[in-house]
N, C-alpha and C positions, 0 to 999 in steps of 0.2 A: 496419500499426504494425513497423518494423523490430527484428529479433536481431540484426546485428551485432554484433561488438563495437565498432567505432566509434562506431556509432549509440547502443548502452546508455551508453557515455560522454559522448559529447555530450547525453545527457538529463542521466546523474547532473552534469556541469558547470549544464548551467542550473539543474538544481534548486538545487543548493548554489549560483550566484549571484541566482537567487530567495529564498531563503532569507536574501539578507545586506539585498539591500534593501529588502526588503517592510517592515522595521523606520523605514528610512526611507521611507516611501510613504506613510504614513498623513496626511489634510488635515488633522486637527486637532492635529497637532505645530508649536507654536511651531519659529521658527526659532534658537531656544536649545538646546530638546531636541533637534533632529534634527541637529545639528552636535555636542552630547555624544554623543549615538547615535552619531555618524559617529566621535566620537574613540573609543570604546569598540571599535568593528568595526576599526578599525586599529589599536589596539594591539594585540588579542586576537591568539593563537595558531589557525588555522586546518588543517584537514582539507584540504586543494584537491584535487579530484580530478585523475588527471592530471600531478599536480607532486610537486615535494617542497617546495616553496615553502607557507613559515606564514606571511606576510602580505599581505595587500590594500591597495595604497593608494589615497587617496582619490578621486585622479582617476579610478581605474579604476572605484569606484565609483559615482558621477555617468556615467562613460560609459552605466555596465549598465544606469544610473536611465533617460536618457533614452532609450536602445535597449527597453527595455520600454514607455513611454511613447505607443512610435509603435510596436513591432510584436509586444507583448503579451509571452507565455510565449516564444514560438519565436523572438524574435528573440536569447533569453540564450544560446541555443547558438552553440557555436564556427564562428563564421564560414573558412573557407577566405581566406587570407593572399593579399593582388592579388601580392608581390614574393614568393610560395611557389617557391622553388628557383635563388634568386639569396642568394649572400653577403650577410650582416647585419655589422654593426657588432662583436659579439660573436658567435662561434658559439653555439650552444644548449647544448653540455652544459660550456662555460663558466661561460656567465650562473647554470647554475643552481647550478656547484662555488662559484661568488662568492657567492652568495645563500647555499649551505648554510652557509659559514664566516662571513660575518654574523651570520646568525638563531644560531648555536650561541654563538656571544660579542659580542655586539655591541656589545663595549666595543675589540673589534680595530679600528683604524685601515685606512682604503682601499691606506694603503701595504702591510700587514702583509697584509693579503687577497690582492691582487697578489701579493706575496712567497710566499703558500704555493701560490698556485698554478702560479705558473710552476715548483714545483720537483716536478709532478706531470707525468705523460707526458701527459696529456688537450689540453694546451697546447704546441700545433708552436711551435718557434723564431721563426718568422716573425709570428706570430698578435701583431697589438697590442693592449696593455692599456694606455693612457693613464688617465692618474684623472682626468680629467672624463667619461668613458665610465663607468667603473665607479658615478662618485658619481651621477650620470645616474640607474645601473639600481639604485642604494641608494634614491634618492630616490622614485625610481618605482615601486618595492615597501613606502615605510615603514621602512626601514629607517635614515634619515640621522641625523644627531649628537642633533639636537632628538628626537626619537622614544626613540632608546636611552636617554637621561637624564633621559625623564620616568619617576617614581616614584610609587607607590599612595598616596597621603599617608591613606589611610584608607577604609571603606566609608560612604554618607551612604546608609545605609536609613530611608525614609519609609514613612507610609502611603501609601494610594492608593487610588481610586476612581472608574471611568470613568463619564461623566454618561450614557451611553446605552444602551442593550441593542446588543446585536451587537459591541461597538466590543471586546473583550477574553471569550473564555474560555477556563478552567484544566480541566482533567483530570489526573486520578491514578487511583493503584488502591489499595481497600481491602482487606485480608485479613480474607474475611469468615467464616461459620461453614461447617462440615462436612453435608455433606446425602445421603442416599441415592445412589444413584450406579449406572448399568445397571441398575436394576430389581431390584440385589440389595440387598434388606433388611439384609445384615447386612457392607455392605462401604459404608464413609462415605467421600466426598471432598471436600478442602479446595475451599472458594470465594472469586474474589476479587471485587469490585466495582466493575467498571470506568464512571466517571462522570463527565461535564462538568456547568461552572454556571457561568450567567453572570456577570460579574463587575460589572455596576450593579447589577444585579435581583436577585441570588440564586437566579433561577429556573434549574431542574434541565433541560435541555433533554432530556435524555437518560440512564438510567443501566441497567449489569444485572449481576447475578452471572451469572458464568462463571468454569469448570472450570482456567482459564489465562487466563497478563496476556499473554497472546502478541500479535502482531501480525493472527495471523490471529483472534482473540476482539476486538480493539479495533477495528478497521476496519468489523465492521460494526454496533456500537455507533453509532462515530460518525456513518456512513451515515442512521441511523435520526433522532439530533441534528438532524442536518444536514434533514432529511424535515418533521419537528418543528419546529422553531425558525431556519431560515436560514440562511444562512452568516454566521461572525463573521467581522470583517475580521482578530484575532489571535487565535490560539491558542497558550496558553503552558503547557509540559507538562514531564516528567521529563527525565533521561538515560537511561532506562530501553532497554531492545531494542527494545522495540514502539514506541517516542516515536523511536528513531534511523533506523528501517527506511527502506530507501530508498522504498517504495510510499508510506507515509504523506505521505513531503515528496513524491512527483510529485503526488500528491491535493490538497494543499495550493496546489500552486502552478497546478495545470492550473485547481483553482476561486478563485482568488487569496486566497488566505488566507494572513498572515504567520502562519509556524510559527516559534516562540520557545523556543529552550529553557534551562532553569534552568540557574542555576550550579552546579556540583559543591561539594553540601555548605552549600548557602543552601537551608533549608528556609521562609527567611523569606517566599519573594516568593508562595508558596502558601500564605498564611493563610487564604485565605478557603474552597477546597474541605476544607483542615484541620478546620476547623471546622464543616464540612457534616458529613467521617464520623464526627467528634466526637457530632454530634448521629445521626447514624442506628444508631451503638451505644446510645447512651444512649434513643431513642427509638423504636428498630425491634428490634436482633438483641437485645438485653436483655429483648426482651416475646416471643422468635419463640414457637410452640407447636409441641408435635410434628409435628403436621400441615403446618406452613408449610416444616419442613429434608426431608419426604418423598421430594421431589425437586426437579431444579432449576427447573423450572419452577413448580411451587409457591411456591418461595421467589421468582423473579420478578414472581410475581402478588400477592404482598403487598409485595412492593416498592413495585408499580407503585400500588397502592391506597394506599399509606402517604402517596408525593410527591402525586400527585393530588388527595388527599383531606384531606391533614391538613397537611403540608409548605409547600405552594406556597400555603394557607391563613392561614397561621399569622404573626403579626405579626413583622416580624423587628426587632432591637435595630439592628443597622448600617443597616437604611433609614429610620430615623428612627421605630417602630412601624407601618408599615407593611407590608403582605404580599406577598411574591414577586411574585405575579400584578399585584397591583394597581400596581407601581414597572412592572413588563412592559409594562403596557396605557398609559402615561403615556409612557413612554418608546422605545417598538417602530415609531414611525412609521417609521424609516428601513432598518427590517433590510432585508438583501438576502435574496430566497431565488433558489434555482438556476435557472438559464433552463430555460427548455422545449426549448431545443434541446439541454442538455448528457445526456448518458446516464448518469445517476450509479451502474445496475447495471451497465454497460460497465468505467465509472474506477474501481469501487471490487472489479474484478474481480483475485483472483490470478494469478499468472503461474507456469510451473514450468517450465523444459527440458528433456527428454527426447530418446533417443537409439531410435529408433524399432527394434527388434530384426528380426530374420529372420522370424520368423513373426506383422511385422505389427501389434505389439502395443505396448502405451506402459505405465506400470506408475505410480499416483499417488494417495497415502494407501492402499495395500495393494489396490489396485481394477485389475484389467487392463482397457484399453480397446485396439481393432479402430479402426486408419486405414486410410486406402488403400493400398494395397500398391505403388504408384510412390514412397511415401512410406518406403521399406526402406533402411535404414542411416544415413537426414536423422536432422540434428537438427530438432525441431520445437519450438514454446512450445505449451504448453498452459493456456487461459487459462479459470478457474473460481472458484463463490462457495465456500470452504470453512465459512459457513454451511449452504448446502445439498449434504450427503454424496452425494444420486441428483439433483445437479440436472445441466445438459447442461455438458461440459465441451469449448467450442472448437479445434478444434487451428489452428496459423497456423504458416507453414513462409514463409522470405524477404520476413515483411514481410505476408503475403497472406493471408486467413482462407481454409481450404481448404474445411472441414468439421466436424462434428460426432463428435466418437468415440462409439462404440458400446460401450457393454458387452460382455465377451467373451462368449460362449455355446457352453460346449464341447460341450454333446448336439446343438446344431445344426450346430458344425465337424464332423463326424463324419459328416455328408450332402452333404457340399462338399468335392470334388477339386479341386487345381489344374491349369492347363494344362499339358501337359509342355513347352511351350516357354517361355515368360516367367514361370509361376507363377503367373498369376491367377487366381484363384478364379473356377469356374464350376460353374452348378447340375448335380449327378450324375443318371445316369438317373432319371425321376421314375415315379416306383410303381405300377404296376401301378394301372388302374380297378379296383375294386368290381367283384363279379361281376351284372349286370344280373337284378332277380325275374322270378319266372314270370309271363308273361300270364294273366289270367284264361282266356282260351279254350286253353288251355295245360294251364291248373289242370286245367279240364273234361272234357278228352279223358283224360288221366290219371286221373282218376276215374270216367269209364266204362270205359276199359278194366280196368282192377284191379275191377270188378264184372262183368265178362262173363269174366273170369277170361284174355283177350288181351293181347298186349302185354309180355310175359315177353324177347320178342328184342331184342336193338339194333335200333337206325336215329334216325330223326329221325322228329319232331311233324310236321304237315302247315304249321307256321308257321317252321319252321326250324331249329327251337332243338334241339342235340344232349340227351338223355334219360341 
């Protein structure tokens, strides 16, 4: 795994591209639905990695879809241009500035954009800015007159329900009760319920209370959901920080899951999971006993029991009185499960970049780890599972796995010295061996000598051992 800035940018670009085309790939979309989704993507503004542009052209989306179908996720990474180093019709800086001017005011004409750019120092006097060249640039990026005149004529909201299990999962977070934390009965900590629900069956693949709604708490819950109920085709989530993380987008892209974010201030699309949360409050949280909130572990045991023993077996009005498990059993024949070759544990590992200190240590979540002395001064990537504070920490340098970091043992380091030339540690002088015990013959001789009054002088016994 490479850790260079260029590789990180290419990963972010590939994840961004997958996030868009994954909304167009599902086979159950009709041509009309796919065209409508294409229009929504081209009309919307996007934060595109590596550029200041905010719009995507329809032709570009189709190119990405073709590349993905042939080469998978890796084909979405940027390729080196075949004409790299040679002049193009428009210098990159000029093209970027033209797009910025048009995007900031879609009513600007091509002539006005050219005039504004001409007045700036980025344009050389010899640079050709023809009307047709700029027009093609705007069309290619969805900024032509037809798009600029398109208006929003109202929001068409309709109830929807997918037919089969695994076609769409929703995820959200509910503010939960306070529980005793860190073993101190006087200290109460707020909890958050992280949950997934299958749209077609209302089955809850997995849910768990945590002390935070961060990415490091969300991804372990998602991993357990995938292990229990397979891979969804789509994952519909909120716009919170945990759902906007690059790590989540990368996991979904690697597993072929379309990650869809709800529109801001539009909670209507998450109605099913909101309905599940109301049920949680009424049937679980309101009935908790003191023992259920004695610890986070006790609260999660109570939650798991309620979901598996009560909720999944209760008739659901939205399922025509069928239970979630009954609907799952009837529609889950096409659910995908993780490929045996995919290392889910590796895929869900978190990464943190650290610079190795002169004492060959790195810090992670308040813990000190030792790495190879040859890495002193180098930047390394630490891969770890946040759900396992005492779990292994893998050290990656320049894309290569080097070793597993070791927790610093300060006392053991008291007995390690460094080589005078290169600073590499070497073992200190070994401790002297414990004295050998007296032989039986020597013990007998001493006993006899003491009894006869002799043996008061110094010397050696017959076996050569000094007395």
